[in-house]
ROSE-4610 file (N, C-alpha, C; in Angstrom, 1 decimal, always signed):
// ROSE-4610
residu = [X/X/X/X/X/X/X/X/X/X/X/X/X/X/X/X/X/X/X/X/X/X/X/X/X/X/X/X/X/X/X/X/X/X/X/X/X/X/X/X/X/X/X/X/X/X/X/X/X/X/X/X/X/X/X/X/X/X/X/X/X/X/X/X/X/X/X/X/X/X/X/X/X/X/X/X/X/X/X/X/X/X/X/X/X/X/X/X/X/X/X/X/X/X/X/X/X/X/X/X/X/X/X/X/X/X/X/X/X/X/X/X/X/X/X/X/X/X/X/X/X/X/X/X/X/X/X/X/X/X/X/X/X/X/X/X/X/X/X/X/X/X/X/X/X/X/X/X/X/X/X/X/X/X/X/X/X/X/X/X/X/X/X/X/X/X/X/X/X/X/X/X/X/X/X/X/X/X/X/X/X/X/X/X/X/X/X/X/X/X/X/X/X/X/X/X/X/X/X/X/X/X/X/X/X/X/X/X/X/X/X/X/X/X/X/X/X/X/X/X/X/X/X/X/X/X/X/X/X/X/X/X/X/X/X/X/X/X/X/X/X/X/X/X/X/X/X/X/X/X/X/X/X/X/X/X/X/X/X/X/X/X/X/X/X/X/X/X/X/X/X/X/X/X/X/X/X/X/X/X/X/X/X/X/X/X/X/X/X/X/X/X/X/X/X/X/X/X/X/X/X/X/X/X/X/X/X/X/X/X/X/X/X/X/X/X/X/X/X/X/X/X/X/X/X/X/X/X/X/X/X/X/X/X/X/X/X/X/X/X/X/X/X/X/X/X/X/X/X/X/X/X/X/X/X/X/X/X/X/X/X/X/X/X/X/X/X/X/X/X/X/X/X/X/X/X/X/X/X/X/X/X/X/X/X/X/X/X/X/X/X/X/X/X/X/X/X/X/X/X/X/X/X/X/X/X/X/X/X/X/X/X/X/X/X/X/X/X/X/X/X/X/X/X/X/X/X/X/X/X/X/X/X/X/X/X/X/X/X/X/X/X/X/X/X/X/X/X/X/X/X/X/X/X/X/X/X/X/X/X/X/X/X/X/X/X/X/X/X/X/X/X/X/X/X/X/X/X/X/X/X/X/X/X/X/X/X/X/X/X/X/X/X/X/X/X/X/X/X/X/X/X/X/X/X/X/X/X/X/X/X/X/X/X/X/X/X/X/X/X/X/X/X/X/X/X/X/X/X/X/X/X/X/X/X/X/X/X/X/X/X/X/X/X/X/X/X/X/X/X/X/X/X/X/X/X/X/X/X/X/X/X/X/X/X/X/X/X/X/X/X/X/X/X/X/X/X/X/X/X/X/X/X/X/X/X/X/X/X/X/X/X/X/X/X/X/X/X/X/X/X/X/X/X/X/X/X/X/X/X/X/X/X/X/X/X/X/X/X/X/X/X/X/X/X/X/X/X/X/X/X/X/X/X/X/X/X/X/X/X/X/X/X/X/X/X/X/X/X/X/X/X/X/X/X/X/X/X/X/X/X/X/X/X/X/X/X/X/X/X/X/X/X/X/X/X/X/X/X/X/X/X/X/X/X/X/X/X/X/X/X/X/X/X/X/X]
num = [1/1/1/2/2/2/3/3/3/4/4/4/5/5/5/6/6/6/7/7/7/8/8/8/9/9/9/10/10/10/11/11/11/12/12/12/13/13/13/14/14/14/15/15/15/16/16/16/17/17/17/18/18/18/19/19/19/20/20/20/21/21/21/22/22/22/23/23/23/24/24/24/25/25/25/26/26/26/27/27/27/28/28/28/29/29/29/30/30/30/31/31/31/32/32/32/33/33/33/34/34/34/35/35/35/36/36/36/37/37/37/38/38/38/39/39/39/40/40/40/41/41/41/42/42/42/43/43/43/44/44/44/45/45/45/46/46/46/47/47/47/48/48/48/49/49/49/50/50/50/51/51/51/52/52/52/53/53/53/54/54/54/55/55/55/56/56/56/57/57/57/58/58/58/59/59/59/60/60/60/61/61/61/62/62/62/63/63/63/64/64/64/65/65/65/66/66/66/67/67/67/68/68/68/69/69/69/70/70/70/71/71/71/72/72/72/73/73/73/74/74/74/75/75/75/76/76/76/77/77/77/78/78/78/79/79/79/80/80/80/81/81/81/82/82/82/83/83/83/84/84/84/85/85/85/86/86/86/87/87/87/88/88/88/89/89/89/90/90/90/91/91/91/92/92/92/93/93/93/94/94/94/95/95/95/96/96/96/97/97/97/98/98/98/99/99/99/100/100/100/101/101/101/102/102/102/103/103/103/104/104/104/105/105/105/106/106/106/107/107/107/108/108/108/109/109/109/110/110/110/111/111/111/112/112/112/113/113/113/114/114/114/115/115/115/116/116/116/117/117/117/118/118/118/119/119/119/120/120/120/121/121/121/122/122/122/123/123/123/124/124/124/125/125/125/126/126/126/127/127/127/128/128/128/129/129/129/130/130/130/131/131/131/132/132/132/133/133/133/134/134/134/135/135/135/136/136/136/137/137/137/138/138/138/139/139/139/140/140/140/141/141/141/142/142/142/143/143/143/144/144/144/145/145/145/146/146/146/147/147/147/148/148/148/149/149/149/150/150/150/151/151/151/152/152/152/153/153/153/154/154/154/155/155/155/156/156/156/157/157/157/158/158/158/159/159/159/160/160/160/161/161/161/162/162/162/163/163/163/164/164/164/165/165/165/166/166/166/167/167/167/168/168/168/169/169/169/170/170/170/171/171/171/172/172/172/173/173/173/174/174/174/175/175/175/176/176/176/177/177/177/178/178/178/179/179/179/180/180/180/181/181/181/182/182/182/183/183/183/184/184/184/185/185/185/186/186/186/187/187/187/188/188/188/189/189/189/190/190/190/191/191/191/192/192/192/193/193/193/194/194/194/195/195/195/196/196/196/197/197/197/198/198/198/199/199/199/200/200/200/201/201/201/202/202/202/203/203/203/204/204/204/205/205/205/206/206/206/207/207/207/208/208/208/209/209/209/210/210/210/211/211/211/212/212/212/213/213/213/214/214/214/215/215/215/216/216/216/217/217/217/218/218/218/219/219/219/220/220/220/221/221/221/222/222/222/223/223/223/224/224/224/225/225/225/226/226/226/227/227/227/228/228/228/229/229/229/230/230/230/231/231/231/232/232/232]
x = [+53.5/+54.6/+55.8/+56.9/+58.1/+58.7/+59.1/+59.6/+61.1/+61.5/+62.9/+63.8/+65.0/+66.0/+66.4/+66.7/+67.1/+68.2/+68.2/+69.2/+70.5/+71.7/+72.9/+73.3/+73.8/+74.2/+75.4/+75.4/+76.4/+77.6/+78.7/+79.9/+80.5/+80.6/+81.2/+82.6/+83.3/+84.7/+85.3/+86.4/+87.2/+88.1/+88.1/+88.9/+90.4/+91.1/+92.5/+93.3/+92.8/+93.5/+93.4/+92.3/+92.1/+93.1/+93.2/+94.2/+95.6/+96.0/+97.3/+97.5/+96.5/+96.7/+96.9/+96.1/+96.3/+97.6/+98.2/+99.5/+100.6/+100.5/+101.5/+101.6/+100.4/+100.4/+101.4/+101.2/+102.2/+103.6/+103.8/+105.1/+105.8/+105.0/+105.6/+106.4/+106.2/+107.0/+108.3/+108.5/+109.7/+110.5/+109.8/+110.5/+110.5/+110.4/+110.6/+109.5/+108.3/+107.2/+107.1/+108.0/+108.0/+106.8/+106.6/+105.4/+104.1/+104.2/+103.1/+102.5/+103.3/+102.9/+102.0/+102.5/+101.7/+100.4/+100.4/+99.2/+98.1/+98.6/+97.7/+97.0/+97.9/+97.4/+96.4/+96.8/+95.9/+94.7/+94.8/+93.6/+92.6/+93.0/+92.0/+91.4/+92.3/+91.7/+90.7/+91.0/+90.1/+88.8/+88.8/+87.5/+86.7/+87.3/+86.7/+86.0/+86.8/+86.2/+85.1/+85.2/+84.1/+82.9/+83.0/+81.8/+81.2/+82.0/+81.4/+80.8/+81.2/+80.7/+79.2/+78.7/+77.3/+77.1/+78.1/+78.0/+78.5/+79.0/+79.5/+80.9/+81.6/+82.9/+83.0/+83.7/+83.9/+85.4/+85.7/+87.1/+87.3/+86.2/+86.4/+87.1/+86.8/+87.6/+89.1/+89.5/+90.8/+91.5/+90.8/+91.3/+91.5/+90.6/+90.7/+91.9/+92.0/+93.1/+94.4/+94.5/+95.7/+96.0/+95.0/+95.1/+95.7/+95.2/+95.5/+97.0/+97.4/+98.7/+99.7/+99.2/+100.0/+100.4/+99.4/+99.6/+100.5/+100.3/+101.1/+102.6/+102.8/+104.2/+104.9/+104.1/+104.6/+105.2/+104.5/+104.9/+106.3/+106.6/+107.9/+109.0/+108.8/+109.8/+110.6/+109.9/+110.6/+111.4/+110.8/+111.4/+112.7/+112.6/+113.7/+114.9/+114.5/+115.5/+116.2/+115.4/+116.0/+116.9/+116.4/+117.3/+118.6/+118.6/+119.7/+120.7/+120.1/+121.0/+121.5/+120.7/+121.2/+122.2/+122.1/+123.0/+124.5/+125.0/+126.4/+126.8/+126.0/+126.2/+126.2/+125.2/+125.1/+126.4/+126.7/+128.0/+129.2/+129.3/+130.5/+130.5/+129.3/+129.3/+129.6/+129.2/+129.4/+130.9/+131.6/+133.0/+133.8/+133.3/+134.0/+133.8/+132.7/+132.5/+133.4/+133.4/+134.3/+135.7/+136.2/+137.6/+137.8/+136.9/+137.0/+137.2/+136.4/+136.5/+137.8/+138.3/+139.6/+140.7/+140.7/+141.7/+141.7/+140.5/+140.4/+141.0/+140.6/+141.2/+142.7/+143.3/+144.7/+145.4/+144.8/+145.4/+145.4/+144.4/+144.4/+145.5/+145.7/+146.7/+148.1/+148.2/+149.5/+149.9/+149.0/+149.3/+149.7/+149.1/+149.4/+150.8/+151.1/+152.5/+153.6/+153.3/+154.2/+154.5/+153.4/+153.6/+154.4/+154.1/+154.8/+156.3/+156.6/+158.0/+158.7/+158.1/+158.7/+159.1/+158.3/+158.6/+159.5/+159.4/+160.2/+161.2/+161.3/+162.4/+162.0/+160.9/+160.4/+158.9/+158.3/+156.9/+156.9/+155.8/+155.8/+156.5/+157.3/+158.1/+158.3/+158.6/+158.8/+160.0/+161.0/+162.3/+161.9/+160.9/+160.6/+160.1/+159.4/+158.8/+159.9/+161.1/+162.2/+162.7/+162.5/+163.0/+161.9/+160.7/+159.6/+158.6/+158.5/+157.7/+156.2/+155.9/+154.4/+154.0/+155.0/+154.7/+154.9/+155.2/+155.3/+154.1/+154.4/+153.3/+152.7/+153.0/+152.4/+153.5/+153.6/+154.5/+153.7/+154.4/+153.8/+152.5/+151.5/+150.2/+149.6/+150.1/+149.5/+150.4/+151.4/+152.4/+151.7/+150.7/+150.1/+149.4/+149.1/+148.6/+149.5/+150.8/+151.8/+151.2/+150.5/+149.9/+148.9/+148.2/+147.2/+147.9/+149.0/+149.7/+150.5/+150.8/+151.5/+150.6/+149.2/+148.3/+148.1/+148.5/+148.5/+147.2/+146.8/+145.6/+144.9/+143.7/+143.0/+141.9/+141.8/+140.8/+141.4/+142.5/+143.2/+142.3/+141.6/+140.8/+139.7/+139.1/+138.1/+138.7/+139.9/+140.5/+141.0/+141.3/+141.7/+140.5/+139.3/+138.1/+137.8/+137.5/+137.2/+136.0/+135.0/+133.9/+134.4/+134.0/+134.4/+134.4/+135.0/+135.0/+136.0/+135.7/+136.6/+137.9/+139.0/+140.3/+141.1/+140.7/+141.4/+142.5/+143.7/+144.8/+145.4/+145.8/+146.6/+148.1/+148.9/+150.3/+150.9/+151.7/+152.3/+153.9/+154.6/+156.0/+156.6/+157.0/+157.4/+158.8/+159.0/+160.3/+160.7/+159.9/+160.2/+160.3/+161.1/+161.1/+160.8/+160.7/+160.4/+161.6/+162.8/+163.9/+164.0/+163.0/+163.0/+162.5/+162.8/+162.3/+160.8/+160.5/+159.1/+158.0/+158.3/+157.3/+157.3/+158.0/+158.0/+156.7/+156.0/+154.7/+154.9/+153.9/+153.8/+152.7/+151.5/+150.4/+149.7/+149.3/+148.5/+147.2/+146.1/+144.8/+144.5/+143.5/+142.9/+142.1/+141.8/+141.1/+139.7/+139.4/+138.1/+137.6/+136.6/+136.2/+137.3/+137.8/+138.9/+140.1/+140.2/+141.3/+141.8/+143.1/+143.7/+144.2/+144.3/+144.7/+146.1/+147.1/+148.5/+148.8/+149.3/+149.8/+151.3/+151.9/+153.5/+154.1/+155.4/+156.2/+156.0/+155.7/+155.5/+154.1/+153.3/+152.0/+150.9/+151.2/+150.1/+149.3/+148.1/+147.2/+146.3/+146.7/+146.1/+145.5/+144.3/+143.7/+144.4/+144.8/+145.5/+144.8/+144.9/+144.3/+144.9/+144.0/+144.4/+145.4/+145.3/+146.2/+147.7/+147.9/+149.3/+150.0/+149.3/+149.8/+150.9/+150.8/+151.8/+153.2/+153.1/+154.4/+155.1/+154.4/+154.9/+155.6/+156.8/+157.6/+157.0/+156.4/+155.8/+156.6/+157.8/+158.7/+159.0/+159.1/+159.4/+158.1/+157.0/+155.8/+155.2/+154.5/+153.7/+152.3/+151.7/+150.2/+149.4/+148.5/+147.6/+146.2/+145.5/+144.1/+143.3/+142.4/+141.5/+140.2/+139.9/+138.7/+137.5/+136.5/+135.3/+134.5/+134.2/+133.5/+132.1/+131.7/+130.4/+129.3/+128.2/+127.1/+126.5/+126.0/+125.5/+124.0]
y = [-16.7/-17.6/-16.9/-17.2/-16.4/-16.9/-15.9/-16.1/-16.7/-17.6/-18.1/-17.1/-17.1/-16.1/-16.6/-15.6/-16.0/-16.9/-17.9/-18.9/-18.2/-18.5/-18.0/-18.6/-17.8/-18.3/-19.3/-20.4/-21.4/-21.0/-20.9/-20.5/-21.7/-21.6/-22.7/-22.7/-23.8/-23.9/-23.9/-23.3/-23.2/-24.4/-25.0/-26.1/-25.8/-26.6/-26.4/-26.7/-27.6/-27.9/-26.7/-26.0/-24.8/-23.7/-23.5/-22.6/-22.9/-24.2/-24.7/-24.4/-24.6/-24.4/-22.9/-22.0/-20.6/-20.1/-20.7/-20.3/-20.8/-22.1/-22.7/-22.2/-21.8/-21.4/-20.2/-19.0/-17.9/-18.3/-19.2/-19.6/-20.3/-20.9/-21.6/-20.7/-19.4/-18.5/-18.3/-18.6/-18.4/-19.7/-20.8/-22.1/-22.8/-22.0/-22.5/-23.7/-23.5/-24.5/-25.5/-25.7/-26.9/-26.7/-25.5/-25.3/-25.4/-25.0/-25.0/-26.4/-27.5/-28.8/-29.1/-28.7/-28.9/-28.2/-26.9/-26.1/-26.8/-27.4/-28.1/-29.3/-30.1/-31.3/-31.0/-30.0/-29.6/-28.9/-28.2/-27.5/-28.4/-29.4/-30.5/-31.2/-31.6/-32.2/-31.4/-30.1/-29.2/-29.1/-28.9/-28.9/-30.1/-31.3/-32.5/-32.6/-32.2/-32.3/-31.2/-30.0/-29.1/-29.6/-30.2/-30.7/-31.8/-32.7/-33.8/-33.4/-32.2/-31.7/-31.2/-31.1/-30.6/-29.2/-28.4/-27.0/-26.7/-27.8/-27.6/-26.9/-27.0/-26.4/-25.3/-24.3/-23.2/-23.1/-22.3/-22.2/-22.5/-22.7/-23.1/-22.0/-20.8/-19.6/-19.6/-20.0/-20.0/-21.2/-22.4/-23.5/-23.3/-22.6/-22.3/-21.3/-20.3/-19.4/-20.1/-21.0/-21.9/-22.7/-23.3/-24.1/-23.2/-22.1/-21.2/-20.8/-20.3/-19.8/-21.0/-22.2/-23.4/-23.8/-23.9/-24.4/-23.4/-22.1/-21.1/-21.3/-21.4/-21.5/-22.8/-23.9/-25.1/-25.0/-24.1/-23.9/-23.2/-22.5/-21.9/-22.9/-24.0/-25.0/-25.5/-26.0/-26.4/-25.2/-24.1/-22.9/-22.5/-22.6/-22.3/-23.3/-24.6/-25.6/-25.5/-25.2/-25.0/-23.7/-22.7/-21.5/-21.8/-22.5/-22.9/-23.7/-24.6/-25.5/-24.7/-23.7/-22.9/-21.8/-21.3/-20.1/-20.4/-21.5/-21.7/-21.8/-22.5/-22.6/-21.2/-20.4/-19.1/-18.2/-18.3/-17.5/-18.0/-19.3/-19.8/-19.4/-19.3/-18.8/-17.4/-16.6/-15.1/-15.0/-15.7/-15.5/-15.9/-17.0/-17.4/-16.3/-15.7/-14.6/-13.4/-13.1/-12.0/-12.2/-13.4/-13.7/-13.6/-14.1/-14.0/-12.5/-11.7/-10.2/-9.6/-10.1/-9.6/-10.0/-11.3/-11.8/-10.9/-10.6/-9.9/-8.4/-7.9/-6.5/-6.5/-7.5/-7.7/-7.8/-8.5/-8.7/-7.3/-6.5/-5.2/-4.4/-4.4/-3.7/-4.1/-5.4/-6.0/-5.3/-5.2/-4.5/-3.1/-2.4/-1.0/-1.0/-1.9/-2.0/-2.2/-3.2/-3.4/-2.2/-1.4/-0.2/+0.8/+0.9/+1.8/+1.5/+0.2/-0.2/+0.1/-0.1/+0.2/+1.7/+2.6/+4.0/+4.5/+3.9/+4.4/+3.4/+2.2/+1.3/+0.3/+0.6/-0.3/+0.0/-0.9/-0.7/+0.5/+1.2/+2.3/+2.0/+3.0/+2.9/+4.3/+4.4/+5.6/+6.4/+5.7/+6.4/+7.1/+6.7/+7.4/+8.8/+9.0/+10.3/+11.3/+10.9/+11.9/+12.4/+11.6/+12.1/+12.6/+12.2/+12.6/+13.6/+14.8/+15.8/+15.4/+14.7/+14.3/+13.3/+12.6/+11.5/+12.0/+13.3/+13.9/+13.6/+13.0/+12.7/+11.3/+10.7/+9.4/+8.3/+8.2/+7.2/+6.4/+5.4/+4.6/+4.0/+4.1/+3.4/+4.1/+5.2/+5.8/+5.6/+4.7/+4.5/+4.1/+3.4/+2.9/+4.0/+5.1/+6.3/+6.9/+6.5/+6.9/+6.4/+5.3/+4.9/+6.0/+6.5/+7.5/+8.8/+9.2/+10.4/+10.3/+9.1/+8.9/+8.9/+8.8/+8.8/+7.3/+6.3/+5.0/+4.3/+4.4/+3.8/+4.8/+5.3/+6.3/+5.7/+4.4/+3.8/+2.8/+3.3/+2.3/+2.0/+2.9/+2.6/+1.6/+1.7/+0.7/-0.7/-0.7/-2.0/-2.7/-1.9/-2.4/-2.7/-2.3/-2.4/-3.8/-4.3/-5.6/-5.6/-6.5/-6.7/-7.3/-6.7/-7.2/-6.1/-6.5/-5.5/-4.4/-3.2/-2.1/-2.4/-2.0/-2.3/-3.3/-4.0/-5.0/-4.3/-5.0/-4.4/-5.2/-4.6/-5.3/-5.3/-6.2/-6.2/-5.9/-4.8/-4.4/-4.4/-5.0/-5.0/-3.9/-2.7/-1.7/-2.0/-1.3/-1.3/-2.5/-3.5/-4.7/-4.4/-5.3/-5.2/-6.6/-6.7/-8.0/-9.0/-8.5/-9.4/-10.0/-9.7/-10.3/-11.8/-12.6/-14.0/-14.1/-14.9/-14.9/-15.2/-15.9/-16.3/-15.3/-14.3/-13.3/-12.5/-12.3/-11.6/-10.2/-9.6/-8.2/-7.6/-8.3/-7.9/-9.1/-8.9/-9.9/-9.2/-9.8/-9.2/-9.5/-8.8/-9.1/-10.4/-11.1/-12.3/-12.1/-13.0/-13.1/-14.5/-14.5/-15.8/-16.5/-17.6/-18.3/-18.3/-17.4/-17.4/-15.9/-15.9/-14.6/-14.7/-13.6/-13.6/-13.0/-13.8/-13.3/-13.1/-11.8/-11.4/-11.6/-12.4/-12.6/-11.9/-11.8/-11.1/-11.7/-13.0/-13.6/-13.2/-12.4/-12.1/-13.0/-14.1/-15.0/-14.3/-14.6/-14.2/-15.4/-15.9/-17.2/-17.0/-17.5/-17.6/-18.8/-18.5/-19.4/-19.4/-20.5/-20.5/-19.4/-18.7/-17.6/-18.0/-19.3/-19.9/-19.8/-19.6/-19.6/-18.3/-17.2/-15.9/-15.8/-16.4/-16.3/-16.9/-17.8/-18.3/-17.5/-16.4/-15.5/-14.3/-14.1/-12.9/-11.6/-10.8/-9.6/-8.4/-8.7/-7.6/-6.5/-6.8/-5.7/-5.1/-5.5/-5.1/-3.8/-3.1/-1.9/-2.4/-2.0/-2.3/-1.2/-1.5/-0.5/-0.8/+0.1/-0.2/-0.4/-1.5/-1.8/-1.0/-0.3/+0.4/-0.6/-0.3/-1.2/-1.1/-2.3/-2.3/-1.8/-0.8/-0.2/-1.1/-1.1/-1.9/-1.3/-2.1/-1.7/-1.5]
z = [+65.9/+65.5/+65.1/+65.7/+65.3/+63.9/+63.2/+61.8/+62.0/+61.1/+61.1/+60.4/+61.0/+60.4/+59.0/+58.1/+56.8/+56.7/+55.8/+55.7/+55.1/+55.7/+55.3/+54.0/+53.0/+51.7/+51.9/+51.2/+51.3/+50.4/+51.0/+50.3/+49.5/+48.1/+47.4/+47.5/+47.9/+47.9/+46.5/+46.4/+45.2/+45.0/+43.9/+43.6/+43.8/+44.7/+44.8/+43.6/+42.7/+41.5/+40.5/+40.6/+39.7/+40.2/+41.5/+42.0/+41.6/+41.7/+41.3/+39.8/+39.0/+37.6/+37.2/+37.9/+37.6/+38.1/+39.1/+39.6/+38.6/+38.3/+37.5/+36.1/+35.5/+34.1/+33.9/+34.6/+34.2/+34.6/+35.6/+36.0/+34.8/+34.0/+32.8/+32.0/+31.9/+31.1/+31.7/+33.0/+33.7/+33.8/+33.6/+33.7/+32.3/+31.3/+29.9/+29.7/+30.1/+29.8/+30.9/+31.8/+32.7/+33.6/+34.3/+35.1/+34.2/+33.0/+32.1/+31.9/+32.0/+32.0/+33.2/+34.4/+35.6/+35.5/+34.9/+34.8/+33.9/+32.8/+32.0/+32.6/+33.3/+34.0/+35.1/+35.9/+37.1/+36.6/+35.4/+34.9/+34.4/+33.7/+33.2/+34.4/+35.3/+36.5/+37.3/+37.3/+38.0/+37.4/+36.0/+35.3/+35.4/+35.4/+35.7/+37.0/+38.0/+39.4/+39.6/+39.0/+39.1/+38.5/+37.3/+36.6/+37.4/+38.0/+38.8/+40.1/+40.6/+41.8/+41.8/+40.6/+40.4/+41.0/+40.8/+41.2/+42.7/+43.3/+44.7/+44.7/+43.6/+43.5/+42.5/+42.7/+41.8/+41.4/+40.4/+40.0/+38.5/+37.8/+36.4/+35.6/+36.0/+35.2/+35.5/+36.7/+37.1/+36.3/+36.3/+35.6/+34.1/+33.5/+32.1/+31.8/+32.7/+32.6/+32.7/+33.6/+33.9/+32.7/+32.0/+30.8/+29.7/+29.5/+28.3/+28.5/+29.7/+30.0/+29.9/+30.4/+30.4/+29.0/+28.2/+26.8/+26.0/+26.3/+25.6/+26.0/+27.3/+27.8/+27.4/+27.2/+26.7/+25.2/+24.5/+23.1/+23.1/+24.1/+24.2/+24.4/+25.0/+25.3/+24.1/+22.9/+21.8/+21.1/+21.1/+20.6/+21.2/+22.6/+23.4/+23.2/+23.2/+22.9/+21.6/+20.5/+19.2/+19.1/+19.8/+19.9/+20.6/+21.7/+22.4/+21.6/+20.7/+20.0/+18.8/+18.2/+17.1/+17.5/+18.6/+19.0/+18.8/+19.3/+19.1/+17.6/+16.8/+15.4/+14.7/+15.1/+14.5/+14.8/+16.1/+16.6/+15.9/+15.7/+15.0/+13.5/+12.9/+11.5/+11.4/+12.4/+12.3/+12.6/+13.5/+13.6/+12.3/+11.7/+10.4/+9.4/+9.4/+8.4/+8.7/+10.0/+10.4/+10.1/+10.3/+10.0/+8.5/+7.7/+6.3/+5.8/+6.5/+6.2/+6.7/+7.9/+8.4/+7.4/+6.9/+6.0/+4.7/+4.2/+3.0/+3.2/+4.4/+4.7/+4.8/+5.5/+5.7/+4.4/+3.4/+2.1/+1.4/+1.5/+0.9/+1.5/+2.9/+3.6/+3.1/+2.9/+2.4/+1.0/+0.1/-1.1/-0.9/+0.0/+0.3/+1.0/+1.8/+2.4/+1.4/+0.4/-0.6/-1.4/-1.7/-2.5/-1.7/-0.5/+0.5/+0.5/+0.7/+0.8/-0.5/-1.7/-3.0/-3.1/-2.5/-2.5/-1.4/-0.2/+0.9/+1.5/+0.9/+1.4/+2.5/+3.1/+4.2/+4.4/+5.2/+5.6/+6.6/+6.9/+7.8/+9.1/+9.5/+10.7/+11.3/+12.6/+13.3/+12.6/+12.3/+11.8/+10.4/+9.7/+8.4/+8.8/+9.9/+10.2/+10.4/+10.8/+10.9/+9.6/+8.5/+7.3/+6.3/+6.6/+5.7/+6.5/+6.2/+6.9/+6.9/+5.8/+5.6/+6.7/+7.3/+8.3/+9.7/+9.9/+11.2/+12.1/+13.3/+14.2/+14.0/+12.9/+12.6/+13.0/+14.4/+14.9/+16.0/+16.5/+17.6/+17.1/+17.9/+17.5/+16.3/+15.8/+14.6/+13.3/+13.5/+12.4/+11.1/+11.1/+9.8/+9.2/+9.8/+9.2/+8.2/+8.2/+7.1/+5.7/+5.6/+4.4/+3.9/+4.8/+4.4/+4.0/+4.8/+4.4/+3.2/+2.8/+1.5/+0.3/+0.6/-0.5/-1.0/-0.3/-0.7/-0.3/+0.9/+1.5/+2.4/+2.0/+2.8/+3.7/+3.7/+4.6/+5.6/+6.1/+7.1/+8.3/+8.8/+10.0/+9.7/+8.5/+8.2/+8.0/+7.4/+7.2/+8.6/+9.5/+10.8/+11.8/+11.4/+12.2/+12.4/+13.7/+14.1/+14.9/+14.7/+15.5/+16.8/+17.9/+19.2/+20.3/+21.4/+22.5/+22.3/+22.7/+22.7/+23.5/+23.0/+23.8/+23.1/+22.0/+21.4/+20.6/+20.4/+19.8/+18.6/+17.6/+16.6/+17.0/+16.5/+16.6/+15.3/+15.1/+13.8/+14.0/+13.1/+13.2/+12.2/+12.6/+11.7/+11.1/+10.0/+9.4/+8.7/+8.5/+7.7/+6.2/+5.6/+4.1/+3.6/+2.2/+1.6/+1.7/+2.1/+2.3/+3.6/+4.5/+5.9/+5.7/+6.7/+6.7/+6.3/+5.3/+4.7/+5.7/+6.8/+7.8/+8.9/+8.9/+10.0/+10.0/+11.0/+11.1/+10.7/+10.0/+9.7/+10.5/+10.5/+11.3/+11.9/+13.2/+13.9/+14.4/+14.0/+14.3/+15.7/+16.3/+17.6/+17.5/+18.5/+18.6/+17.8/+16.9/+16.2/+16.6/+17.5/+17.9/+18.7/+18.2/+19.0/+18.1/+17.1/+16.2/+16.0/+15.5/+15.1/+13.6/+13.0/+11.6/+11.6/+10.9/+10.9/+9.4/+9.2/+7.9/+8.0/+7.0/+7.1/+5.9/+6.0/+5.1/+3.6/+3.5/+2.2/+1.6/+2.3/+1.9/+2.2/+2.9/+3.3/+4.5/+4.5/+5.6/+6.0/+7.3/+7.6/+9.1/+9.3/+10.6/+11.4/+12.6/+13.5/+14.8/+15.6/+17.0/+17.8/+18.5/+19.4/+20.5/+20.7/+21.7/+21.3/+20.1/+19.5/+19.7/+20.1/+20.2/+21.3/+22.4/+23.5/+23.0/+22.0/+21.5/+20.4/+20.0/+19.0/+19.7/+19.2/+19.8/+19.3/+20.2/+19.9/+20.5/+21.0/+21.6/+20.6/+19.3/+18.4/+17.7/+18.2/+17.6/+18.3/+17.5/+18.1/+18.2/+19.3/+19.5/+19.0/+18.1/+17.5/+17.9/+18.6/+19.0/+17.7/+17.8/+16.7/+16.8/+15.7/+15.8/+15.8/+16.5/+16.6/+15.3/+14.8/+13.5/+13.7/+12.9/+13.0/+12.5/+13.2/+12.8/+11.6/+10.6/+9.4/+9.6]
């Protein structure tokens, strides 16, 4: 009597829902939790179907992996939303703090400019370099370094430092005196957020919308590169 050939092992099909879950779970990290929701739904459905199949379906491991990654990615969603809502507020507060510091630094510079004018007849200007050997070379964009050369303000670079992109410039009006029109600008800062800080002859230092700069006559001003504020 001929023996029967050995029975071929029956291949258990894998649950399509389990496959969908294990794919959607990791994608949840790229979609800020949206695919994670699909991973959780299909993962639970897959586990239910596998249990009801009585061992005819496989894929419980994939379904569980999809559930885990799905739930984790869903947790990212509220965090990302809160971060997105908080970011503009944090940036606005940082700009406000930066402007407060610029105003403080400008007021310190104003005191130094007043002391300089009292001694030399005007705020730093190119023409003073022709009469004062100590100011030789401190002209143009380096004109405010006359404050340092005069021993009045030795930290000019720090006071002019602004947090922002390299290439930003201050506008400085050389040769002014306290008898000039009170509202005439002396220094105009680079843009800090959406505002600029203007120091005027009367000593006021006020933040104004950056959009107002084109309406200010800067033809008599010297552009001074702003040192980039160093990170603490």
